N, CA, C and O atoms as a DFTB+ gen file, in Angstrom:
348 C
 N C O
     1  1     166.362     113.546      49.633
     2  2     167.187     113.608      48.618
     3  2     166.318     113.676      47.294
     4  3     166.317     114.562      46.440
     5  1     165.483     112.351      47.356
     6  2     164.536     112.143      46.238
     7  2     163.299     112.920      45.777
     8  3     162.595     112.750      44.781
     9  1     163.222     113.818      46.768
    10  2     162.082     114.707      46.642
    11  2     162.401     115.796      45.407
    12  3     162.964     116.858      45.673
    13  1     162.022     115.476      44.108
    14  2     162.412     116.323      43.213
    15  2     162.959     115.516      42.288
    16  3     163.140     114.322      42.527
    17  1     163.354     116.201      40.869
    18  2     163.794     115.164      40.093
    19  2     163.031     114.156      38.952
    20  3     161.845     114.085      39.274
    21  1     163.250     113.511      37.971
    22  2     162.656     112.650      37.433
    23  2     163.331     111.695      37.524
    24  3     164.559     111.679      37.440
    25  1     162.191     110.237      37.818
    26  2     162.854     108.878      37.738
    27  2     163.185     108.653      36.454
    28  3     162.725     109.283      35.501
    29  1     164.217     107.498      36.376
    30  2     164.579     107.171      35.138
    31  2     163.853     105.811      34.748
    32  3     163.636     105.480      33.583
    33  1     163.465     104.982      35.993
    34  2     162.778     103.840      35.275
    35  2     161.148     103.730      35.756
    36  3     160.698     104.530      36.576
    37  1     160.476     102.865      35.276
    38  2     159.183     102.815      35.755
    39  2     158.551     102.445      37.177
    40  3     157.448     102.715      37.652
    41  1     159.666     101.713      37.700
    42  2     159.347     101.157      38.980
    43  2     159.768     102.241      40.077
    44  3     159.523     101.961      41.251
    45  1     160.397     103.484      39.771
    46  2     160.820     104.616      40.313
    47  2     161.835     104.257      41.450
    48  3     161.612     104.490      42.638
    49  1     162.955     103.677      40.978
    50  2     163.992     103.190      42.028
    51  2     165.245     103.997      41.500
    52  3     166.197     104.089      42.275
    53  1     165.323     104.495      40.457
    54  2     166.454     105.241      40.181
    55  2     166.404     106.535      39.421
    56  3     165.651     106.657      38.454
    57  1     167.185     107.499      39.832
    58  2     167.054     109.107      39.220
    59  2     168.376     109.102      38.369
    60  3     169.393     108.829      39.006
    61  1     168.475     109.285      37.423
    62  2     169.933     109.566      36.882
    63  2     170.131     110.940      36.290
    64  3     169.147     111.588      35.932
    65  1     171.356     111.414      36.169
    66  2     171.833     112.564      35.912
    67  2     171.292     113.159      34.579
    68  3     170.779     114.278      34.550
    69  1     171.441     112.278      33.345
    70  2     171.035     112.413      31.908
    71  2     169.802     112.805      32.023
    72  3     169.517     113.988      31.836
    73  1     168.860     111.873      32.353
    74  2     167.147     112.437      32.478
    75  2     167.025     113.651      32.781
    76  3     166.500     114.506      32.067
    77  1     167.570     113.840      34.018
    78  2     167.198     115.259      34.803
    79  2     168.041     116.399      33.924
    80  3     167.665     117.571      33.920
    81  1     169.102     115.997      33.250
    82  2     169.682     117.045      32.499
    83  2     168.802     117.389      31.373
    84  3     168.563     118.571      31.124
    85  1     168.258     116.343      30.612
    86  2     167.838     116.682      29.364
    87  2     166.425     117.386      29.895
    88  3     165.934     118.237      29.154
    89  1     165.877     117.127      30.910
    90  2     164.449     117.462      31.197
    91  2     164.682     119.107      31.456
    92  3     163.851     119.972      31.179
    93  1     165.889     119.318      31.999
    94  2     166.400     121.080      32.420
    95  2     166.214     121.581      31.074
    96  3     165.337     122.396      30.788
    97  1     167.162     121.022      30.127
    98  2     167.283     121.604      28.872
    99  2     165.884     121.685      28.091
   100  3     165.758     122.776      27.534
   101  1     164.970     120.953      27.933
   102  2     163.791     120.899      27.324
   103  2     162.677     121.723      28.029
   104  3     161.790     122.260      27.365
   105  1     162.727     121.803      29.197
   106  2     162.035     123.095      30.155
   107  2     162.390     124.398      29.571
   108  3     161.525     125.211      29.244
   109  1     163.771     124.628      29.423
   110  2     164.456     126.065      29.422
   111  2     164.077     126.295      27.722
   112  3     163.789     127.382      27.222
   113  1     164.152     125.108      27.066
   114  2     164.154     125.568      25.737
   115  2     162.777     126.073      25.358
   116  3     162.569     126.990      24.563
   117  1     161.795     125.326      26.057
   118  2     159.988     125.498      26.053
   119  2     159.794     127.046      26.681
   120  3     159.026     127.910      26.257
   121  1     160.444     127.110      27.480
   122  2     160.151     128.911      27.935
   123  2     160.836     129.710      27.294
   124  3     160.575     130.897      27.493
   125  1     161.751     129.437      26.479
   126  2     162.394     130.418      25.380
   127  2     161.804     130.537      24.183
   128  3     161.884     131.579      23.531
   129  1     161.089     129.378      23.738
   130  2     160.118     129.448      22.791
   131  2     158.606     130.019      22.947
   132  3     158.032     130.773      22.161
   133  1     158.075     129.439      24.228
   134  2     156.687     129.969      24.642
   135  2     156.556     131.054      25.206
   136  3     155.467     131.626      25.150
   137  1     157.732     131.661      25.956
   138  2     157.725     132.516      27.222
   139  2     156.715     132.510      28.251
   140  3     156.116     133.511      28.644
   141  1     156.528     131.135      28.737
   142  2     155.470     130.808      29.594
   143  2     156.382     130.499      30.823
   144  3     157.321     129.707      30.751
   145  1     156.033     131.194      31.984
   146  2     156.946     130.842      33.443
   147  2     156.609     129.556      33.863
   148  3     157.272     129.085      34.787
   149  1     155.875     129.013      33.459
   150  2     155.114     127.280      34.126
   151  2     156.735     126.505      33.738
   152  3     157.227     125.730      34.558
   153  1     157.433     126.813      32.455
   154  2     158.614     125.899      32.115
   155  2     159.793     126.707      32.519
   156  3     160.846     126.076      32.422
   157  1     159.909     127.911      32.939
   158  2     161.178     128.377      33.719
   159  2     161.066     128.041      35.057
   160  3     162.173     127.906      35.578
   161  1     160.062     127.844      35.858
   162  2     159.729     127.202      36.870
   163  2     160.130     125.813      36.970
   164  3     160.754     125.381      37.939
   165  1     159.765     125.081      35.935
   166  2     160.414     123.577      35.946
   167  2     161.963     123.528      35.826
   168  3     162.579     122.690      36.484
   169  1     162.641     124.435      34.974
   170  2     163.870     124.685      34.803
   171  2     164.645     124.657      36.161
   172  3     165.516     123.850      36.489
   173  1     164.019     125.980      37.070
   174  2     164.553     126.096      38.085
   175  2     164.337     124.878      39.121
   176  3     165.310     124.446      39.739
   177  1     163.287     124.430      39.270
   178  2     163.095     123.010      40.326
   179  2     164.024     122.043      39.821
   180  3     164.897     121.620      40.579
   181  1     163.956     121.674      38.737
   182  2     164.970     120.648      38.284
   183  2     166.442     120.587      38.273
   184  3     167.122     119.572      38.425
   185  1     166.950     122.069      38.033
   186  2     168.203     122.488      38.120
   187  2     168.623     122.494      39.824
   188  3     169.685     122.020      40.227
   189  1     167.509     123.164      40.795
   190  2     167.881     123.293      42.169
   191  2     168.026     121.500      42.550
   192  3     169.000     121.113      43.196
   193  1     167.121     120.669      42.143
   194  2     167.061     119.563      42.728
   195  2     168.573     118.743      42.115
   196  3     169.204     118.059      42.921
   197  1     168.917     118.830      41.127
   198  2     169.983     118.222      40.560
   199  2     171.172     118.933      41.433
   200  3     171.906     118.198      42.094
   201  1     171.357     120.218      41.446
   202  2     172.718     120.696      42.165
   203  2     172.722     120.433      43.619
   204  3     173.806     120.435      44.202
   205  1     171.455     120.169      44.370
   206  2     171.681     119.744      45.588
   207  2     171.522     118.052      46.003
   208  3     171.566     117.557      47.129
   209  1     171.365     117.512      44.952
   210  2     171.368     115.977      45.103
   211  2     173.112     115.444      45.455
   212  3     174.154     116.100      45.432
   213  1     172.924     114.376      45.685
   214  2     174.588     113.993      45.637
   215  2     175.165     113.755      44.067
   216  3     176.359     113.807      43.773
   217  1     174.441     113.576      43.445
   218  2     174.944     113.363      41.898
   219  2     175.893     114.262      41.807
   220  3     177.006     113.739      41.746
   221  1     175.895     115.423      41.772
   222  2     176.776     116.450      41.387
   223  2     177.929     116.881      42.841
   224  3     177.677     117.541      43.849
   225  1     178.905     116.360      42.516
   226  2     180.108     116.638      43.388
   227  2     180.309     118.441      43.760
   228  3     180.784     119.237      42.950
   229  1     179.944     118.719      44.819
   230  2     180.181     120.390      44.760
   231  2     181.512     121.000      44.787
   232  3     181.799     122.178      44.571
   233  1     182.399     119.870      45.131
   234  2     183.787     120.326      45.017
   235  2     184.600     120.124      43.766
   236  3     185.428     120.981      43.459
   237  1     184.438     119.136      43.078
   238  2     185.009     118.870      42.025
   239  2     184.227     119.388      40.498
   240  3     184.773     119.809      39.478
   241  1     182.940     119.204      40.751
   242  2     181.751     119.378      39.622
   243  2     181.666     118.280      38.693
   244  3     181.231     118.346      37.543
   245  1     182.192     117.097      39.384
   246  2     181.773     115.884      38.529
   247  2     180.499     115.308      38.720
   248  3     180.013     115.351      39.850
   249  1     179.869     114.767      37.780
   250  2     178.631     114.542      37.906
   251  2     178.596     112.903      37.714
   252  3     179.124     112.345      36.752
   253  1     177.967     112.284      38.662
   254  2     177.951     110.752      38.785
   255  2     176.707     110.446      37.984
   256  3     175.971     111.317      37.519
   257  1     176.535     109.197      37.862
   258  2     175.309     108.608      37.051
   259  2     173.822     108.831      38.021
   260  3     172.902     109.300      37.351
   261  1     173.593     108.645      39.019
   262  2     172.783     108.781      39.622
   263  2     172.363     108.143      40.842
   264  3     173.248     107.571      41.479
   265  1     171.043     108.125      41.351
   266  2     170.797     107.985      42.693
   267  2     169.684     106.740      42.909
   268  3     168.642     106.759      42.254
   269  1     169.965     105.644      43.875
   270  2     169.272     104.445      43.923
   271  2     168.173     104.824      44.925
   272  3     168.445     105.682      45.765
   273  1     166.829     104.201      44.911
   274  2     165.710     104.292      45.605
   275  2     165.483     102.950      46.267
   276  3     165.199     101.960      45.592
   277  1     165.607     102.910      47.599
   278  2     165.523     101.486      48.279
   279  2     164.115     101.556      48.562
   280  3     163.635     102.283      49.432
   281  1     163.429     100.750      47.776
   282  2     161.856     100.481      48.181
   283  2     161.629     100.086      49.488
   284  3     160.595     100.548      49.969
   285  1     162.393      99.254      50.320
   286  2     162.029      98.847      51.842
   287  2     162.378      99.789      52.859
   288  3     161.773      99.864      53.928
   289  1     163.418     100.560      52.514
   290  2     163.860     101.600      53.487
   291  2     163.122     103.059      53.192
   292  3     162.927     103.899      54.070
   293  1     162.813     103.183      52.039
   294  2     162.222     104.621      51.375
   295  2     163.472     105.647      51.498
   296  3     163.227     106.739      52.011
   297  1     164.626     105.409      51.121
   298  2     165.382     105.971      51.270
   299  2     166.131     106.065      49.923
   300  3     166.169     105.120      49.135
   301  1     166.731     107.272      49.702
   302  2     167.453     107.453      48.376
   303  2     168.757     108.317      48.317
   304  3     168.910     109.405      47.761
   305  1     169.669     107.562      49.032
   306  2     170.720     108.090      48.987
   307  2     172.052     107.454      48.833
   308  3     173.153     107.817      49.249
   309  1     171.663     106.331      48.077
   310  2     172.710     105.535      47.523
   311  2     173.288     105.821      45.999
   312  3     172.815     105.341      44.969
   313  1     174.374     106.677      46.090
   314  2     174.883     107.316      44.783
   315  2     175.591     105.776      44.171
   316  3     176.208     104.876      44.740
   317  1     175.120     106.010      42.607
   318  2     175.879     105.068      41.782
   319  2     177.021     106.216      41.070
   320  3     176.653     107.069      40.262
   321  1     178.253     106.082      41.465
   322  2     179.156     106.854      41.128
   323  2     179.787     106.754      39.894
   324  3     180.784     107.427      39.635
   325  1     179.164     105.772      38.917
   326  2     179.804     105.590      37.600
   327  2     179.906     106.599      36.934
   328  3     178.847     107.227      36.962
   329  1     180.835     107.174      36.211
   330  2     180.993     108.593      35.249
   331  2     180.697     108.084      33.830
   332  3     180.989     106.944      33.470
   333  1     180.204     108.836      33.185
   334  2     179.974     108.681      31.564
   335  2     180.491     110.370      31.007
   336  3     180.562     111.437      31.616
   337  1     180.729     110.060      29.859
   338  2     181.187     111.450      29.301
   339  2     179.850     112.256      29.036
   340  3     179.919     113.471      29.219
   341  1     178.666     111.731      28.635
   342  2     177.524     112.689      28.323
   343  2     176.982     113.399      29.574
   344  3     176.124     114.280      29.514
   345  1     177.457     113.022      30.539
   346  2     177.140     113.932      31.804
   347  2     178.190     115.252      32.059
   348  3     178.013     116.005      33.016
């Protein structure tokens, strides 16, 4: 679940939607500007991760805030289901 995406915090305990959404947008814009496949590959990797994480509800399309990573159990499956308009 946590393989991929970008952490929101320096402790690497949280991956949220908006950080990854902005990274997707930036990598795509860099691809359009520079026409370098490197940035397109990042766009695809980040998009795939976001769409396959628990953050996006595949039925409703609702985007939750993010995922918590438990440093003790090494699991990244605790969904923060808070909803914000910017997602």
